[in-house]
C-alpha positions in Angstrom: 3.7 3.4 10.8 3.1 3.1 6.9 2.2 -0.2 5.4 3.1 -0.3 1.4 2.0 -3.0 -0.8 4.0 -3.6 -4.0 2.6 -5.8 -6.9 3.4 -7.0 -10.2 0.3 -9.2 -11.3 0.1 -11.0 -14.9 -2.7 -9.1 -17.0 -2.3 -11.4 -20.2 -5.8 -12.9 -20.1 -9.2 -11.6 -19.2 -9.1 -14.0 -16.1 -5.6 -12.5 -15.1 -7.2 -8.8 -15.7 -9.8 -9.6 -13.3 -7.8 -11.1 -10.5 -5.6 -7.9 -10.6 -8.6 -5.7 -10.8 -10.2 -7.7 -7.6 -6.8 -7.5 -5.7 -6.5 -3.7 -6.3 -10.2 -3.1 -5.3 -9.8 -5.3 -2.2 -6.7 -3.2 -1.1 -8.4 -0.1 -1.7 -11.5 -1.2 0.1 -9.1 -1.9 3.3 -7.9 1.8 3.2 -5.0 1.6 0.8 -4.2 4.5 -1.5 -2.3 4.2 -4.7 1.0 6.1 -4.6 2.2 4.8 -8.0 0.9 2.3 -10.0 1.2 -1.1 -8.3 2.4 0.6 -5.3 -0.3 1.3 -2.5 0.0 2.7 1.1 -1.8 2.6 4.2 -1.2 4.8 7.4 -1.6 2.6 10.6 -1.7 4.0 14.1 0.5 1.2 15.7 2.4 -1.9 14.8 -0.6 -4.2 16.0 -2.9 -2.1 13.6 -0.3 -2.6 10.6 -0.3 -6.5 11.3 -4.1 -6.4 11.0 -3.9 -4.9 7.7 -0.9 -7.1 6.3 -2.9 -10.1 7.4 -5.9 -8.9 5.4 -3.8 -8.4 2.1 -2.2 -11.9 2.9 -5.6 -13.2 3.1 -6.3 -12.1 -0.5 -2.9 -12.8 -2.3 -3.7 -14.4 -5.8 -2.1 -17.4 -7.1 0.1 -15.6 -9.4 2.3 -12.5 -9.7 4.6 -11.1 -7.2 3.5 -9.1 -4.1 5.7 -7.3 -1.3 4.6 -5.8 1.8 6.8 -3.6 3.6 6.3 -1.4 6.9 8.0 2.0 7.5 7.9 4.4 10.2 6.3 8.0 10.0 9.9 9.2 10.4 11.3 7.1 7.5 8.1 8.1 5.3 8.9 11.8 6.1 12.3 11.5 4.6 11.3 10.4 1.4 12.0 12.5 -1.6 9.3 12.4 -4.4 10.0 13.9 -7.9 7.6 14.9 -11.2 10.5 14.8 -13.6 13.3 16.9 -12.2 11.0 19.0 -9.7 10.7 17.9 -6.3 7.4 17.8 -4.9 6.0 17.5 -1.3 5.8 14.5 0.4 2.3 13.5 1.4 1.5 14.6 5.0 1.9 12.4 8.0 -1.7 11.5 9.3 -2.1 12.4 12.7 -3.9 9.7 14.4 -5.8 10.5 17.9 -5.8 7.4 20.4 -8.5 7.4 23.2 -7.8 5.2 26.4 
């Protein structure tokens, strides 16, 4: 399962930029990687694990701005087509997670 966080935060004032930078750093510290500007993603081994990371993101939401959180399955992620200009590029590999019982 993949968790995607989309955000559009204000950057008009110095305080806004500081809040933007703090939010970005905190989600990256939680294992999210930049997919595009203001779109970050993280692989999770299960829905329960995804819920943990979603709760963490919700805990650091800034007062202003728009934030979206979406979960997609590995299969849905693998069906994504990514282009750089008109050239099709490879989709990032699906992370294989080993689970010990």
